[in-house]
N, C-alpha and C positions, 0 to 999 in steps of 0.2 A: 799617671793613673796610681801609681804603688803609694805616691804621696799623697794623694787625699784618700786613696783607701785606709790609710795609716789614720790620715787626720780624721775620719769617721770614727773608726775603731776606736781610739783615744779618747774620743769626746766624751764629756762626763756622762751624758746621757746614756749612751750605749753602756758604759760601764756599770752605771747604777741600775739600769734595764737587767742585764746579765746576773747582777748580783740579787736584785729581787726575785729570779725567776729560779735561781739555784736556791735561794734561803725559801721562798714560797713553797718548792717542790718537797725541800727538806721539813718544812713545816705543814705541809699537806699530810705528810706520813706520819708526822706525830696524832694530828688530830684524827686521823683516819686509826692510828691504833687505839688512842682513847676510844673514840665512839664505839669501834667494835669489840674491845676486849675489855672495856671497863662500865661504859654506860650502857651499851645495848645490853650486856648483861645483866644490869640492874634493872633494866626494864623487862626482859624475859622471866627474872625473878619473882617480878611481881605479878605479871601477866600469868607465867607460866607456861609460856610459849617459849622456846630458845629461838624461834626463827620465824618470822612471817612469809617468808615465800614459799612455804608448805600450805598456806591457807587458801584455798579457791571454792567455786562455787560453781555449779553445772548450770547453763542457760542452754535448753534445748541439746544436750548432749555435748555441748562446748566448755570446756572448762575456762573459766575467768579468773585468771589468776591475778587477785587482788593483792595480795600480801607482798608480792616484791614490791608492787607501787609504794606501800606501808613503808617497808623498809627503807626505800629511796626517801619517801617523806621525811620520816624520824631521824635517819641520818644527816638530811640536809638540815633540820632543826636544831640537830644537836651543834653541827658543824658550825653553822650560822650562829649559833649561842654563844660556843666557845670563842670564835673569832671576836664577835662582839664585847663580850667581857674581858676576855683578857689580852685582846689587842686594840682595839678602836678604844674602848672605855681608859685603859691607862693610858694609851698615846694621846688622849685628849687631854687628860689630865695634867700629864707633862708638858704638852703645848700649851696649856693655860696658865702653866706656872713659868714657862720660859718667855712667854710672849709680853712685849712690855704695853703698858696703856698707851693708846693714839695720843700724840700731841694735839691739843685743842691750838688750832690755828685761828687769830682775829682774821675776821676780812678786812680784805682791804678795798674792797669796791660796793658799792649800793645802787640798788637801779633808780635811774630817772623816773620820777613821777609822770611824765609826761610822754616819754618815746621809749621807756622801759628798757634803756639801753645802761650796761655797767659803767660807771664813772667813780672814779677815786673819791674815797670817803672825804677827804679834806674839801674836794670842788666846792664851788659856791655857783656854779652855771655849768649846765650840762655841755660838752663839748659837740655833741651830735644835734641837738635842735635850739641849742642856748637859753633854755627856760631856765630860771632862777629855782636855785635848788634850797631847802631850807635848813 
């Protein structure tokens, strides 16, 4: 039982996943700090509201706090933009540079015009229906 557990833990997928979670958490903290401390401050300076969470309106005496929702939407859009432009785009660029073009493989078979079975290119007669091939 312990050997199976050891094999499971030392398998590449589990270790890769653990590293991804740890790096993702650290990267999330960096992106959150960038969003809250820099980008949201620029938005606050432009709109002259330091925090949207205090923005409410009353509906029949009940406060509707749509400012918190605006904060969450803006934070999401900023985080998504940062992740896309600073992680996805550079990674796609690097993968495109590393990726080798696919080799073009010449076909080795052709379809029979009568029975539509695949026969070798050099064949003169179909092995399935015995019709003459051009």
